[in-house]
C-alpha positions in Angstrom: 4.9 -10.8 -24.1 7.4 -10.5 -21.7 7.0 -7.4 -21.4 3.2 -6.5 -21.4 3.2 -9.4 -18.2 6.1 -7.2 -16.4 4.7 -4.0 -17.6 2.6 -2.4 -14.6 6.1 -3.6 -12.4 7.7 0.0 -13.6 7.3 3.3 -12.5 9.1 5.6 -14.4 10.6 9.3 -13.5 9.8 12.3 -15.0 11.5 16.3 -15.7 9.5 18.7 -17.9 8.1 15.9 -19.2 11.0 14.3 -20.1 10.9 10.2 -19.3 14.3 10.4 -17.3 14.6 7.1 -15.0 12.8 3.4 -14.8 13.3 0.5 -12.4 11.1 -2.6 -11.9 9.9 -4.0 -8.7 8.9 -7.8 -9.8 7.8 -10.1 -7.7 9.4 -13.2 -7.3 7.6 -15.1 -4.1 5.3 -14.4 -1.2 8.5 -12.8 0.5 10.9 -11.9 -1.9 11.1 -9.5 -5.1 13.8 -8.2 -7.5 14.4 -4.3 -7.9 14.6 -4.5 -12.5 16.0 -2.8 -15.1 16.9 0.3 -13.0 18.2 2.9 -15.3 18.3 7.1 -15.6 19.3 8.4 -18.5 23.1 10.3 -18.6 22.5 13.3 -18.9 19.8 13.2 -15.4 22.7 11.0 -14.0 23.9 12.3 -10.6 21.0 14.0 -9.1 19.3 11.3 -7.1 16.5 10.5 -9.3 17.8 6.2 -9.3 18.1 6.8 -5.3 14.5 8.0 -6.0 13.2 5.0 -7.7 14.7 2.6 -6.6 13.4 4.4 -2.8 10.1 4.2 -4.2 10.2 0.8 -4.9 12.1 -0.7 -1.7 8.4 1.9 0.0 6.4 -0.1 -2.6 7.4 -3.9 -1.4 7.0 -2.8 2.3 3.7 -2.4 1.6 2.6 -5.3 -0.2 4.6 -7.2 3.2 7.8 -8.5 1.0 10.4 -8.7 3.1 13.6 -9.0 1.2 14.5 -7.6 -2.2 17.4 -8.3 -4.2 19.0 -7.2 -7.7 22.0 -8.4 -9.9 24.0 -5.3 -10.4 26.9 -4.5 -12.2 27.3 -0.7 -9.4 27.2 -2.3 -5.8 28.2 0.2 -4.2 25.2 1.7 -5.6 22.8 0.0 -3.4 25.2 -0.6 -0.5 24.5 3.3 -0.5 21.3 1.9 0.5 21.3 -0.6 2.6 21.7 -3.7 0.4 24.3 -5.5 1.4 25.9 -8.6 -1.3 24.4 -11.8 -0.8 25.5 -15.2 -2.8 23.0 -15.6 -6.1 23.0 -19.1 -4.9 20.8 -17.5 -2.3 18.5 -16.7 -4.7 17.2 -20.3 -6.7 14.0 -18.2 -7.4 15.9 -16.4 -9.5 19.0 -18.5 -10.9 16.6 -21.0 -12.4 13.9 -19.1 -13.6 16.0 -15.8 -15.1 19.4 -16.6 -14.9 19.4 -19.9 -16.8 18.0 -18.1 -20.4 21.1 -15.4 -20.4 23.7 -16.0 -22.4 26.1 -15.9 -19.5 25.2 -18.0 -17.9 26.6 -20.1 -15.8 29.3 -17.1 -15.6 27.9 -14.4 -14.8 29.8 -10.9 -13.6 26.5 -8.9 -12.0 27.1 -9.1 -8.2 23.9 -10.0 -6.1 22.6 -7.8 -3.5 19.2 -8.2 -1.2 17.9 -5.8 1.9 15.9 -7.2 4.7 12.6 -5.2 5.2 11.4 -4.6 8.9 
């Protein structure tokens, strides 16, 4: 059911008709969105596909008037290269109390929170 609720959030990247990457921009609040489900198939990694997908989501967020985008990630350095900076998860109560509390790793989450402020 959740997949159907969020299907419109997703953008995909294709190479010669093959889906090679996916990413979603999920609106959390009137001025806050989350980059979710960023994945690039292993054989296509290192080609800038992930960067392209995130930049597409940032562009869409700007068009929607979103002021901040965050991500929870095991690869914060990837996001830092795109202008994101580290933040404390406590600054994201909508995420923590909306989604994270249902995660089996809560409250010992080992993902890093990163955020970008859009102008």
